[in-house]
mmCIF file of the N, C-alpha and C atoms, coordinates in Angstrom:
data_MODEL
# 
_entry.id   MODEL 
# 
loop_
_atom_site.group_PDB 
_atom_site.id 
_atom_site.type_symbol 
_atom_site.label_atom_id 
_atom_site.label_alt_id 
_atom_site.label_comp_id 
_atom_site.label_asym_id 
_atom_site.label_entity_id 
_atom_site.label_seq_id 
_atom_site.pdbx_PDB_ins_code 
_atom_site.Cartn_x 
_atom_site.Cartn_y 
_atom_site.Cartn_z 
_atom_site.occupancy 
_atom_site.B_iso_or_equiv 
_atom_site.pdbx_formal_charge 
_atom_site.auth_seq_id 
_atom_site.auth_comp_id 
_atom_site.auth_asym_id 
_atom_site.auth_atom_id 
_atom_site.pdbx_PDB_model_num 
ATOM 1   N N  . PRO A 1 1  ? -2.568  53.084 -232.713 1.00 0.00 ? 1  PRO A N  1 
ATOM 2   C CA . PRO A 1 1  ? -3.423  54.221 -232.375 1.00 0.00 ? 1  PRO A CA 1 
ATOM 3   C C  . PRO A 1 1  ? -3.168  54.677 -230.939 1.00 0.00 ? 1  PRO A C  1 
ATOM 4   N N  . ASN A 1 2  ? -3.309  55.950 -230.714 1.00 0.00 ? 2  ASN A N  1 
ATOM 5   C CA . ASN A 1 2  ? -3.164  56.521 -229.380 1.00 0.00 ? 2  ASN A CA 1 
ATOM 6   C C  . ASN A 1 2  ? -4.493  56.467 -228.653 1.00 0.00 ? 2  ASN A C  1 
ATOM 7   N N  . ILE A 1 3  ? -4.454  56.066 -227.397 1.00 0.00 ? 3  ILE A N  1 
ATOM 8   C CA . ILE A 1 3  ? -5.657  55.995 -226.574 1.00 0.00 ? 3  ILE A CA 1 
ATOM 9   C C  . ILE A 1 3  ? -5.391  56.762 -225.298 1.00 0.00 ? 3  ILE A C  1 
ATOM 10  N N  . ASN A 1 4  ? -6.303  57.651 -224.951 1.00 0.00 ? 4  ASN A N  1 
ATOM 11  C CA . ASN A 1 4  ? -6.192  58.414 -223.716 1.00 0.00 ? 4  ASN A CA 1 
ATOM 12  C C  . ASN A 1 4  ? -7.321  58.018 -222.788 1.00 0.00 ? 4  ASN A C  1 
ATOM 13  N N  . LYS A 1 5  ? -7.010  57.903 -221.510 1.00 0.00 ? 5  LYS A N  1 
ATOM 14  C CA . LYS A 1 5  ? -8.023  57.605 -220.514 1.00 0.00 ? 5  LYS A CA 1 
ATOM 15  C C  . LYS A 1 5  ? -8.147  58.826 -219.617 1.00 0.00 ? 5  LYS A C  1 
ATOM 16  N N  . VAL A 1 6  ? -9.370  59.279 -219.407 1.00 0.00 ? 6  VAL A N  1 
ATOM 17  C CA . VAL A 1 6  ? -9.612  60.484 -218.631 1.00 0.00 ? 6  VAL A CA 1 
ATOM 18  C C  . VAL A 1 6  ? -10.637 60.192 -217.555 1.00 0.00 ? 6  VAL A C  1 
ATOM 19  N N  . LYS A 1 7  ? -10.404 60.723 -216.361 1.00 0.00 ? 7  LYS A N  1 
ATOM 20  C CA . LYS A 1 7  ? -11.390 60.647 -215.284 1.00 0.00 ? 7  LYS A CA 1 
ATOM 21  C C  . LYS A 1 7  ? -11.905 62.057 -215.044 1.00 0.00 ? 7  LYS A C  1 
ATOM 22  N N  . VAL A 1 8  ? -13.228 62.214 -215.044 1.00 0.00 ? 8  VAL A N  1 
ATOM 23  C CA . VAL A 1 8  ? -13.843 63.526 -214.831 1.00 0.00 ? 8  VAL A CA 1 
ATOM 24  C C  . VAL A 1 8  ? -14.795 63.422 -213.652 1.00 0.00 ? 8  VAL A C  1 
ATOM 25  N N  . MET A 1 9  ? -14.584 64.297 -212.659 1.00 0.00 ? 9  MET A N  1 
ATOM 26  C CA . MET A 1 9  ? -15.480 64.361 -211.512 1.00 0.00 ? 9  MET A CA 1 
ATOM 27  C C  . MET A 1 9  ? -15.918 65.817 -211.392 1.00 0.00 ? 9  MET A C  1 
ATOM 28  N N  . GLY A 1 10 ? -17.230 66.051 -211.461 1.00 0.00 ? 10 GLY A N  1 
ATOM 29  C CA . GLY A 1 10 ? -17.708 67.420 -211.404 1.00 0.00 ? 10 GLY A CA 1 
ATOM 30  C C  . GLY A 1 10 ? -19.211 67.496 -211.231 1.00 0.00 ? 10 GLY A C  1 
ATOM 31  N N  . ILE A 1 11 ? -19.764 68.645 -211.584 1.00 0.00 ? 11 ILE A N  1 
ATOM 32  C CA . ILE A 1 11 ? -21.182 68.944 -211.417 1.00 0.00 ? 11 ILE A CA 1 
ATOM 33  C C  . ILE A 1 11 ? -21.822 69.057 -212.793 1.00 0.00 ? 11 ILE A C  1 
ATOM 34  N N  . LEU A 1 12 ? -23.011 68.443 -212.963 1.00 0.00 ? 12 LEU A N  1 
ATOM 35  C CA . LEU A 1 12 ? -23.737 68.547 -214.223 1.00 0.00 ? 12 LEU A CA 1 
ATOM 36  C C  . LEU A 1 12 ? -24.277 69.952 -214.412 1.00 0.00 ? 12 LEU A C  1 
ATOM 37  N N  . GLY A 1 13 ? -24.045 70.515 -215.598 1.00 0.00 ? 13 GLY A N  1 
ATOM 38  C CA . GLY A 1 13 ? -24.487 71.869 -215.894 1.00 0.00 ? 13 GLY A CA 1 
ATOM 39  C C  . GLY A 1 13 ? -25.928 71.944 -216.342 1.00 0.00 ? 13 GLY A C  1 
ATOM 40  N N  . ARG A 1 14 ? -26.472 70.860 -216.873 1.00 0.00 ? 14 ARG A N  1 
ATOM 41  C CA . ARG A 1 14 ? -27.877 70.809 -217.301 1.00 0.00 ? 14 ARG A CA 1 
ATOM 42  C C  . ARG A 1 14 ? -28.306 69.352 -217.392 1.00 0.00 ? 14 ARG A C  1 
ATOM 43  N N  . ASP A 1 15 ? -29.599 69.131 -217.492 1.00 0.00 ? 15 ASP A N  1 
ATOM 44  C CA . ASP A 1 15 ? -30.103 67.764 -217.621 1.00 0.00 ? 15 ASP A CA 1 
ATOM 45  C C  . ASP A 1 15 ? -29.591 67.139 -218.920 1.00 0.00 ? 15 ASP A C  1 
ATOM 46  N N  . PRO A 1 16 ? -29.329 65.838 -218.919 1.00 0.00 ? 16 PRO A N  1 
ATOM 47  C CA . PRO A 1 16 ? -28.876 65.163 -220.139 1.00 0.00 ? 16 PRO A CA 1 
ATOM 48  C C  . PRO A 1 16 ? -29.926 65.230 -221.247 1.00 0.00 ? 16 PRO A C  1 
ATOM 49  N N  . GLU A 1 17 ? -29.451 65.288 -222.485 1.00 0.00 ? 17 GLU A N  1 
ATOM 50  C CA . GLU A 1 17 ? -30.321 65.254 -223.658 1.00 0.00 ? 17 GLU A CA 1 
ATOM 51  C C  . GLU A 1 17 ? -30.148 63.900 -224.327 1.00 0.00 ? 17 GLU A C  1 
ATOM 52  N N  . ILE A 1 18 ? -31.252 63.196 -224.571 1.00 0.00 ? 18 ILE A N  1 
ATOM 53  C CA . ILE A 1 18 ? -31.173 61.877 -225.212 1.00 0.00 ? 18 ILE A CA 1 
ATOM 54  C C  . ILE A 1 18 ? -31.726 61.971 -226.626 1.00 0.00 ? 18 ILE A C  1 
ATOM 55  N N  . LYS A 1 19 ? -31.077 61.271 -227.546 1.00 0.00 ? 19 LYS A N  1 
ATOM 56  C CA . LYS A 1 19 ? -31.542 61.169 -228.929 1.00 0.00 ? 19 LYS A CA 1 
ATOM 57  C C  . LYS A 1 19 ? -31.700 59.693 -229.247 1.00 0.00 ? 19 LYS A C  1 
ATOM 58  N N  . ASN A 1 20 ? -32.891 59.327 -229.723 1.00 0.00 ? 20 ASN A N  1 
ATOM 59  C CA . ASN A 1 20 ? -33.173 57.947 -230.115 1.00 0.00 ? 20 ASN A CA 1 
ATOM 60  C C  . ASN A 1 20 ? -33.158 57.846 -231.635 1.00 0.00 ? 20 ASN A C  1 
ATOM 61  N N  . PHE A 1 21 ? -32.648 56.743 -232.145 1.00 0.00 ? 21 PHE A N  1 
ATOM 62  C CA . PHE A 1 21 ? -32.532 56.532 -233.574 1.00 0.00 ? 21 PHE A CA 1 
ATOM 63  C C  . PHE A 1 21 ? -33.496 55.438 -234.037 1.00 0.00 ? 21 PHE A C  1 
ATOM 64  N N  . PRO A 1 22 ? -33.887 55.462 -235.317 1.00 0.00 ? 22 PRO A N  1 
ATOM 65  C CA . PRO A 1 22 ? -34.836 54.467 -235.841 1.00 0.00 ? 22 PRO A CA 1 
ATOM 66  C C  . PRO A 1 22 ? -34.348 53.020 -235.684 1.00 0.00 ? 22 PRO A C  1 
ATOM 67  N N  . ASN A 1 23 ? -33.026 52.809 -235.661 1.00 0.00 ? 23 ASN A N  1 
ATOM 68  C CA . ASN A 1 23 ? -32.499 51.447 -235.544 1.00 0.00 ? 23 ASN A CA 1 
ATOM 69  C C  . ASN A 1 23 ? -32.504 50.932 -234.102 1.00 0.00 ? 23 ASN A C  1 
ATOM 70  N N  . GLY A 1 24 ? -33.022 51.750 -233.153 1.00 0.00 ? 24 GLY A N  1 
ATOM 71  C CA . GLY A 1 24 ? -33.090 51.332 -231.758 1.00 0.00 ? 24 GLY A CA 1 
ATOM 72  C C  . GLY A 1 24 ? -31.957 51.843 -230.900 1.00 0.00 ? 24 GLY A C  1 
ATOM 73  N N  . GLY A 1 25 ? -30.936 52.415 -231.500 1.00 0.00 ? 25 GLY A N  1 
ATOM 74  C CA . GLY A 1 25 ? -29.814 52.955 -230.743 1.00 0.00 ? 25 GLY A CA 1 
ATOM 75  C C  . GLY A 1 25 ? -30.156 54.311 -230.150 1.00 0.00 ? 25 GLY A C  1 
ATOM 76  N N  . SER A 1 26 ? -29.333 54.760 -229.230 1.00 0.00 ? 26 SER A N  1 
ATOM 77  C CA . SER A 1 26 ? -29.540 56.076 -228.630 1.00 0.00 ? 26 SER A CA 1 
ATOM 78  C C  . SER A 1 26 ? -28.222 56.636 -228.126 1.00 0.00 ? 26 SER A C  1 
ATOM 79  N N  . ILE A 1 27 ? -28.167 57.966 -227.991 1.00 0.00 ? 27 ILE A N  1 
ATOM 80  C CA . ILE A 1 27 ? -27.034 58.628 -227.370 1.00 0.00 ? 27 ILE A CA 1 
ATOM 81  C C  . ILE A 1 27 ? -27.567 59.668 -226.386 1.00 0.00 ? 27 ILE A C  1 
ATOM 82  N N  . THR A 1 28 ? -26.793 59.911 -225.339 1.00 0.00 ? 28 THR A N  1 
ATOM 83  C CA . THR A 1 28 ? -27.116 60.950 -224.369 1.00 0.00 ? 28 THR A CA 1 
ATOM 84  C C  . THR A 1 28 ? -25.914 61.867 -224.258 1.00 0.00 ? 28 THR A C  1 
ATOM 85  N N  . MET A 1 29 ? -26.193 63.173 -224.274 1.00 0.00 ? 29 MET A N  1 
ATOM 86  C CA . MET A 1 29 ? -25.134 64.173 -224.156 1.00 0.00 ? 29 MET A CA 1 
ATOM 87  C C  . MET A 1 29 ? -25.398 65.024 -222.920 1.00 0.00 ? 29 MET A C  1 
ATOM 88  N N  . PHE A 1 30 ? -24.316 65.323 -222.181 1.00 0.00 ? 30 PHE A N  1 
ATOM 89  C CA . PHE A 1 30 ? -24.422 66.213 -221.034 1.00 0.00 ? 30 PHE A CA 1 
ATOM 90  C C  . PHE A 1 30 ? -23.077 66.870 -220.783 1.00 0.00 ? 30 PHE A C  1 
ATOM 91  N N  . SER A 1 31 ? -23.090 67.956 -220.023 1.00 0.00 ? 31 SER A N  1 
ATOM 92  C CA . SER A 1 31 ? -21.874 68.694 -219.712 1.00 0.00 ? 31 SER A CA 1 
ATOM 93  C C  . SER A 1 31 ? -21.582 68.627 -218.221 1.00 0.00 ? 31 SER A C  1 
ATOM 94  N N  . VAL A 1 32 ? -20.310 68.468 -217.905 1.00 0.00 ? 32 VAL A N  1 
ATOM 95  C CA . VAL A 1 32 ? -19.850 68.416 -216.517 1.00 0.00 ? 32 VAL A CA 1 
ATOM 96  C C  . VAL A 1 32 ? -18.813 69.530 -216.334 1.00 0.00 ? 32 VAL A C  1 
ATOM 97  N N  . THR A 1 33 ? -18.933 70.273 -215.246 1.00 0.00 ? 33 THR A N  1 
ATOM 98  C CA . THR A 1 33 ? -17.965 71.324 -214.949 1.00 0.00 ? 33 THR A CA 1 
ATOM 99  C C  . THR A 1 33 ? -17.017 70.857 -213.854 1.00 0.00 ? 33 THR A C  1 
ATOM 100 N N  . THR A 1 34 ? -15.752 71.224 -214.017 1.00 0.00 ? 34 THR A N  1 
ATOM 101 C CA . THR A 1 34 ? -14.752 70.962 -212.981 1.00 0.00 ? 34 THR A CA 1 
ATOM 102 C C  . THR A 1 34 ? -14.100 72.291 -212.627 1.00 0.00 ? 34 THR A C  1 
ATOM 103 N N  . ILE A 1 35 ? -13.705 72.438 -211.376 1.00 0.00 ? 35 ILE A N  1 
ATOM 104 C CA . ILE A 1 35 ? -13.063 73.665 -210.911 1.00 0.00 ? 35 ILE A CA 1 
ATOM 105 C C  . ILE A 1 35 ? -11.691 73.302 -210.345 1.00 0.00 ? 35 ILE A C  1 
ATOM 106 N N  . TYR A 1 36 ? -10.690 74.016 -210.791 1.00 0.00 ? 36 TYR A N  1 
ATOM 107 C CA . TYR A 1 36 ? -9.307  73.796 -210.383 1.00 0.00 ? 36 TYR A CA 1 
ATOM 108 C C  . TYR A 1 36 ? -8.862  74.989 -209.535 1.00 0.00 ? 36 TYR A C  1 
ATOM 109 N N  . HIS A 1 37 ? -8.308  74.728 -208.343 1.00 0.00 ? 37 HIS A N  1 
ATOM 110 C CA . HIS A 1 37 ? -7.838  75.777 -207.435 1.00 0.00 ? 37 HIS A CA 1 
ATOM 111 C C  . HIS A 1 37 ? -6.321  75.706 -207.307 1.00 0.00 ? 37 HIS A C  1 
ATOM 112 N N  . TRP A 1 38 ? -5.672  76.875 -207.207 1.00 0.00 ? 38 TRP A N  1 
ATOM 113 C CA . TRP A 1 38 ? -4.239  76.932 -206.967 1.00 0.00 ? 38 TRP A CA 1 
ATOM 114 C C  . TRP A 1 38 ? -3.872  78.287 -206.362 1.00 0.00 ? 38 TRP A C  1 
ATOM 115 N N  . LYS A 1 39 ? -2.648  78.353 -205.835 1.00 0.00 ? 39 LYS A N  1 
ATOM 116 C CA . LYS A 1 39 ? -2.127  79.621 -205.312 1.00 0.00 ? 39 LYS A CA 1 
ATOM 117 C C  . LYS A 1 39 ? -1.118  80.180 -206.301 1.00 0.00 ? 39 LYS A C  1 
ATOM 118 N N  . ASP A 1 40 ? -1.204  81.474 -206.539 1.00 0.00 ? 40 ASP A N  1 
ATOM 119 C CA . ASP A 1 40 ? -0.288  82.167 -207.436 1.00 0.00 ? 40 ASP A CA 1 
ATOM 120 C C  . ASP A 1 40 ? 1.023   82.398 -206.696 1.00 0.00 ? 40 ASP A C  1 
ATOM 121 N N  . ASN A 1 41 ? 2.016   81.590 -206.961 1.00 0.00 ? 41 ASN A N  1 
ATOM 122 C CA . ASN A 1 41 ? 3.293   81.671 -206.247 1.00 0.00 ? 41 ASN A CA 1 
ATOM 123 C C  . ASN A 1 41 ? 4.185   82.802 -206.748 1.00 0.00 ? 41 ASN A C  1 
ATOM 124 N N  . LYS A 1 42 ? 3.939   83.299 -207.934 1.00 0.00 ? 42 LYS A N  1 
ATOM 125 C CA . LYS A 1 42 ? 4.821   84.313 -208.519 1.00 0.00 ? 42 LYS A CA 1 
ATOM 126 C C  . LYS A 1 42 ? 4.706   85.664 -207.818 1.00 0.00 ? 42 LYS A C  1 
ATOM 127 N N  . ASP A 1 43 ? 3.513   86.045 -207.453 1.00 0.00 ? 43 ASP A N  1 
ATOM 128 C CA . ASP A 1 43 ? 3.334   87.394 -206.914 1.00 0.00 ? 43 ASP A CA 1 
ATOM 129 C C  . ASP A 1 43 ? 2.928   87.372 -205.446 1.00 0.00 ? 43 ASP A C  1 
ATOM 130 N N  . THR A 1 44 ? 1.647   87.303 -205.211 1.00 0.00 ? 44 THR A N  1 
ATOM 131 C CA . THR A 1 44 ? 1.116   87.512 -203.863 1.00 0.00 ? 44 THR A CA 1 
ATOM 132 C C  . THR A 1 44 ? 0.730   86.231 -203.145 1.00 0.00 ? 44 THR A C  1 
ATOM 133 N N  . GLY A 1 45 ? 0.760   85.113 -203.817 1.00 0.00 ? 45 GLY A N  1 
ATOM 134 C CA . GLY A 1 45 ? 0.273   83.873 -203.214 1.00 0.00 ? 45 GLY A CA 1 
ATOM 135 C C  . GLY A 1 45 ? -1.244  83.830 -203.172 1.00 0.00 ? 45 GLY A C  1 
ATOM 136 N N  . GLU A 1 46 ? -1.862  84.668 -203.990 1.00 0.00 ? 46 GLU A N  1 
ATOM 137 C CA . GLU A 1 46 ? -3.315  84.762 -204.055 1.00 0.00 ? 46 GLU A CA 1 
ATOM 138 C C  . GLU A 1 46 ? -3.924  83.451 -204.551 1.00 0.00 ? 46 GLU A C  1 
ATOM 139 N N  . ARG A 1 47 ? -5.039  83.056 -203.945 1.00 0.00 ? 47 ARG A N  1 
ATOM 140 C CA . ARG A 1 47 ? -5.748  81.846 -204.348 1.00 0.00 ? 47 ARG A CA 1 
ATOM 141 C C  . ARG A 1 47 ? -6.550  82.134 -205.619 1.00 0.00 ? 47 ARG A C  1 
ATOM 142 N N  . LYS A 1 48 ? -6.402  81.276 -206.618 1.00 0.00 ? 48 LYS A N  1 
ATOM 143 C CA . LYS A 1 48 ? -7.093  81.450 -207.894 1.00 0.00 ? 48 LYS A CA 1 
ATOM 144 C C  . LYS A 1 48 ? -7.855  80.188 -208.238 1.00 0.00 ? 48 LYS A C  1 
ATOM 145 N N  . GLN A 1 49 ? -8.770  80.313 -209.196 1.00 0.00 ? 49 GLN A N  1 
ATOM 146 C CA . GLN A 1 49 ? -9.508  79.144 -209.658 1.00 0.00 ? 49 GLN A CA 1 
ATOM 147 C C  . GLN A 1 49 ? -9.839  79.279 -211.139 1.00 0.00 ? 49 GLN A C  1 
ATOM 148 N N  . ALA A 1 50 ? -9.991  78.139 -211.786 1.00 0.00 ? 50 ALA A N  1 
ATOM 149 C CA . ALA A 1 50 ? -10.381 78.087 -213.192 1.00 0.00 ? 50 ALA A CA 1 
ATOM 150 C C  . ALA A 1 50 ? -11.473 77.033 -213.337 1.00 0.00 ? 50 ALA A C  1 
ATOM 151 N N  . THR A 1 51 ? -12.447 77.318 -214.182 1.00 0.00 ? 51 THR A N  1 
ATOM 152 C CA . THR A 1 51 ? -13.547 76.396 -214.437 1.00 0.00 ? 51 THR A CA 1 
ATOM 153 C C  . THR A 1 51 ? -13.412 75.837 -215.849 1.00 0.00 ? 51 THR A C  1 
ATOM 154 N N  . GLU A 1 52 ? -13.576 74.530 -215.991 1.00 0.00 ? 52 GLU A N  1 
ATOM 155 C CA . GLU A 1 52 ? -13.554 73.890 -217.300 1.00 0.00 ? 52 GLU A CA 1 
ATOM 156 C C  . GLU A 1 52 ? -14.840 73.106 -217.499 1.00 0.00 ? 52 GLU A C  1 
ATOM 157 N N  . TRP A 1 53 ? -15.350 73.106 -218.741 1.00 0.00 ? 53 TRP A N  1 
ATOM 158 C CA . TRP A 1 53 ? -16.533 72.321 -219.088 1.00 0.00 ? 53 TRP A CA 1 
ATOM 159 C C  . TRP A 1 53 ? -16.105 71.138 -219.941 1.00 0.00 ? 53 TRP A C  1 
ATOM 160 N N  . HIS A 1 54 ? -16.704 69.971 -219.662 1.00 0.00 ? 54 HIS A N  1 
ATOM 161 C CA . HIS A 1 54 ? -16.411 68.741 -220.393 1.00 0.00 ? 54 HIS A CA 1 
ATOM 162 C C  . HIS A 1 54 ? -17.718 68.222 -220.989 1.00 0.00 ? 54 HIS A C  1 
ATOM 163 N N  . ARG A 1 55 ? -17.729 68.011 -222.299 1.00 0.00 ? 55 ARG A N  1 
ATOM 164 C CA . ARG A 1 55 ? -18.915 67.454 -222.958 1.00 0.00 ? 55 ARG A CA 1 
ATOM 165 C C  . ARG A 1 55 ? -18.783 65.936 -222.989 1.00 0.00 ? 55 ARG A C  1 
ATOM 166 N N  . ILE A 1 56 ? -19.778 65.259 -222.442 1.00 0.00 ? 56 ILE A N  1 
ATOM 167 C CA . ILE A 1 56 ? -19.767 63.802 -222.337 1.00 0.00 ? 56 ILE A CA 1 
ATOM 168 C C  . ILE A 1 56 ? -20.877 63.236 -223.224 1.00 0.00 ? 56 ILE A C  1 
ATOM 169 N N  . THR A 1 57 ? -20.563 62.173 -223.945 1.00 0.00 ? 57 THR A N  1 
ATOM 170 C CA . THR A 1 57 ? -21.550 61.477 -224.768 1.00 0.00 ? 57 THR A CA 1 
ATOM 171 C C  . THR A 1 57 ? -21.520 59.998 -224.410 1.00 0.00 ? 57 THR A C  1 
ATOM 172 N N  . THR A 1 58 ? -22.687 59.430 -224.144 1.00 0.00 ? 58 THR A N  1 
ATOM 173 C CA . THR A 1 58 ? -22.804 57.993 -223.885 1.00 0.00 ? 58 THR A CA 1 
ATOM 174 C C  . THR A 1 58 ? -23.739 57.394 -224.920 1.00 0.00 ? 58 THR A C  1 
ATOM 175 N N  . SER A 1 59 ? -23.654 56.097 -225.124 1.00 0.00 ? 59 SER A N  1 
ATOM 176 C CA . SER A 1 59 ? -24.489 55.482 -226.156 1.00 0.00 ? 59 SER A CA 1 
ATOM 177 C C  . SER A 1 59 ? -25.230 54.255 -225.637 1.00 0.00 ? 59 SER A C  1 
ATOM 178 N N  . ASN A 1 60 ? -26.316 53.953 -226.332 1.00 0.00 ? 60 ASN A N  1 
ATOM 179 C CA . ASN A 1 60 ? -27.147 52.772 -226.127 1.00 0.00 ? 60 ASN A CA 1 
ATOM 180 C C  . ASN A 1 60 ? -27.586 52.597 -224.672 1.00 0.00 ? 60 ASN A C  1 
ATOM 181 N N  . ARG A 1 61 ? -27.305 51.490 -224.037 1.00 0.00 ? 61 ARG A N  1 
ATOM 182 C CA . ARG A 1 61 ? -27.821 51.220 -222.688 1.00 0.00 ? 61 ARG A CA 1 
ATOM 183 C C  . ARG A 1 61 ? -27.319 52.243 -221.670 1.00 0.00 ? 61 ARG A C  1 
ATOM 184 N N  . LEU A 1 62 ? -26.044 52.613 -221.753 1.00 0.00 ? 62 LEU A N  1 
ATOM 185 C CA . LEU A 1 62 ? -25.506 53.613 -220.841 1.00 0.00 ? 62 LEU A CA 1 
ATOM 186 C C  . LEU A 1 62 ? -26.198 54.967 -221.058 1.00 0.00 ? 62 LEU A C  1 
ATOM 187 N N  . ALA A 1 63 ? -26.586 55.264 -222.298 1.00 0.00 ? 63 ALA A N  1 
ATOM 188 C CA . ALA A 1 63 ? -27.320 56.498 -222.585 1.00 0.00 ? 63 ALA A CA 1 
ATOM 189 C C  . ALA A 1 63 ? -28.669 56.499 -221.875 1.00 0.00 ? 63 ALA A C  1 
ATOM 190 N N  . GLU A 1 64 ? -29.358 55.377 -221.891 1.00 0.00 ? 64 GLU A N  1 
ATOM 191 C CA . GLU A 1 64 ? -30.652 55.269 -221.207 1.00 0.00 ? 64 GLU A CA 1 
ATOM 192 C C  . GLU A 1 64 ? -30.493 55.456 -219.700 1.00 0.00 ? 64 GLU A C  1 
ATOM 193 N N  . ILE A 1 65 ? -29.466 54.842 -219.124 1.00 0.00 ? 65 ILE A N  1 
ATOM 194 C CA . ILE A 1 65 ? -29.223 54.954 -217.685 1.00 0.00 ? 65 ILE A CA 1 
ATOM 195 C C  . ILE A 1 65 ? -28.877 56.398 -217.326 1.00 0.00 ? 65 ILE A C  1 
ATOM 196 N N  . ALA A 1 66 ? -28.014 57.036 -218.116 1.00 0.00 ? 66 ALA A N  1 
ATOM 197 C CA . ALA A 1 66 ? -27.616 58.421 -217.853 1.00 0.00 ? 66 ALA A CA 1 
ATOM 198 C C  . ALA A 1 66 ? -28.820 59.348 -217.899 1.00 0.00 ? 66 ALA A C  1 
ATOM 199 N N  . SER A 1 67 ? -29.677 59.202 -218.907 1.00 0.00 ? 67 SER A N  1 
ATOM 200 C CA . SER A 1 67 ? -30.833 60.093 -219.026 1.00 0.00 ? 67 SER A CA 1 
ATOM 201 C C  . SER A 1 67 ? -31.837 59.879 -217.900 1.00 0.00 ? 67 SER A C  1 
ATOM 202 N N  . LYS A 1 68 ? -31.859 58.686 -217.343 1.00 0.00 ? 68 LYS A N  1 
ATOM 203 C CA . LYS A 1 68 ? -32.803 58.381 -216.268 1.00 0.00 ? 68 LYS A CA 1 
ATOM 204 C C  . LYS A 1 68 ? -32.342 58.902 -214.913 1.00 0.00 ? 68 LYS A C  1 
ATOM 205 N N  . TYR A 1 69 ? -31.050 58.802 -214.603 1.00 0.00 ? 69 TYR A N  1 
ATOM 206 C CA . TYR A 1 69 ? -30.558 59.078 -213.260 1.00 0.00 ? 69 TYR A CA 1 
ATOM 207 C C  . TYR A 1 69 ? -29.801 60.392 -213.085 1.00 0.00 ? 69 TYR A C  1 
ATOM 208 N N  . LEU A 1 70 ? -29.257 60.959 -214.153 1.00 0.00 ? 70 LEU A N  1 
ATOM 209 C CA . LEU A 1 70 ? -28.474 62.184 -214.013 1.00 0.00 ? 70 LEU A CA 1 
ATOM 210 C C  . LEU A 1 70 ? -29.366 63.414 -214.126 1.00 0.00 ? 70 LEU A C  1 
ATOM 211 N N  . LYS A 1 71 ? -29.123 64.396 -213.270 1.00 0.00 ? 71 LYS A N  1 
ATOM 212 C CA . LYS A 1 71 ? -29.906 65.631 -213.262 1.00 0.00 ? 71 LYS A CA 1 
ATOM 213 C C  . LYS A 1 71 ? -28.987 66.827 -213.088 1.00 0.00 ? 71 LYS A C  1 
ATOM 214 N N  . LYS A 1 72 ? -29.420 67.983 -213.594 1.00 0.00 ? 72 LYS A N  1 
ATOM 215 C CA . LYS A 1 72 ? -28.659 69.220 -213.458 1.00 0.00 ? 72 LYS A CA 1 
ATOM 216 C C  . LYS A 1 72 ? -28.304 69.461 -211.994 1.00 0.00 ? 72 LYS A C  1 
ATOM 217 N N  . GLY A 1 73 ? -27.053 69.833 -211.746 1.00 0.00 ? 73 GLY A N  1 
ATOM 218 C CA . GLY A 1 73 ? -26.591 70.118 -210.391 1.00 0.00 ? 73 GLY A CA 1 
ATOM 219 C C  . GLY A 1 73 ? -26.075 68.907 -209.656 1.00 0.00 ? 73 GLY A C  1 
ATOM 220 N N  . GLY A 1 74 ? -26.306 67.697 -210.201 1.00 0.00 ? 74 GLY A N  1 
ATOM 221 C CA . GLY A 1 74 ? -25.843 66.475 -209.559 1.00 0.00 ? 74 GLY A CA 1 
ATOM 222 C C  . GLY A 1 74 ? -24.348 66.284 -209.741 1.00 0.00 ? 74 GLY A C  1 
ATOM 223 N N  . LYS A 1 75 ? -23.729 65.576 -208.817 1.00 0.00 ? 75 LYS A N  1 
ATOM 224 C CA . LYS A 1 75 ? -22.308 65.276 -208.924 1.00 0.00 ? 75 LYS A CA 1 
ATOM 225 C C  . LYS A 1 75 ? -22.131 64.056 -209.802 1.00 0.00 ? 75 LYS A C  1 
ATOM 226 N N  . GLU A 1 76 ? -21.131 64.120 -210.673 1.00 0.00 ? 76 GLU A N  1 
ATOM 227 C CA . GLU A 1 76 ? -20.911 63.066 -211.653 1.00 0.00 ? 76 GLU A CA 1 
ATOM 228 C C  . GLU A 1 76 ? -19.458 62.669 -211.677 1.00 0.00 ? 76 GLU A C  1 
ATOM 229 N N  . TYR A 1 77 ? -19.206 61.381 -211.841 1.00 0.00 ? 77 TYR A N  1 
ATOM 230 C CA . TYR A 1 77 ? -17.853 60.840 -211.944 1.00 0.00 ? 77 TYR A CA 1 
ATOM 231 C C  . TYR A 1 77 ? -17.816 59.899 -213.128 1.00 0.00 ? 77 TYR A C  1 
ATOM 232 N N  . ARG A 1 78 ? -17.002 60.194 -214.126 1.00 0.00 ? 78 ARG A N  1 
ATOM 233 C CA . ARG A 1 78 ? -16.898 59.404 -215.359 1.00 0.00 ? 78 ARG A CA 1 
ATOM 234 C C  . ARG A 1 78 ? -15.489 58.893 -215.506 1.00 0.00 ? 78 ARG A C  1 
ATOM 235 N N  . VAL A 1 79 ? -15.350 57.646 -215.832 1.00 0.00 ? 79 VAL A N  1 
ATOM 236 C CA . VAL A 1 79 ? -14.035 57.062 -216.125 1.00 0.00 ? 79 VAL A CA 1 
ATOM 237 C C  . VAL A 1 79 ? -13.991 56.701 -217.582 1.00 0.00 ? 79 VAL A C  1 
# 
């Protein structure tokens, strides 16, 4: 199987949403935005930027911690 490892560092777009299940498990979902800057070398050398949104899901104990400590506008780093 193929496994990819991604590091995301950005700003939370909204407060995390937690869902609890009857079996005691839980998941938390939140979105993190990252902004990429570069210079356009082809034409004018103009500075440009692109924004990307990343949907993050955590489960069980990590879900509880995320819902407790993460807030909209906060900086987040996920490995």
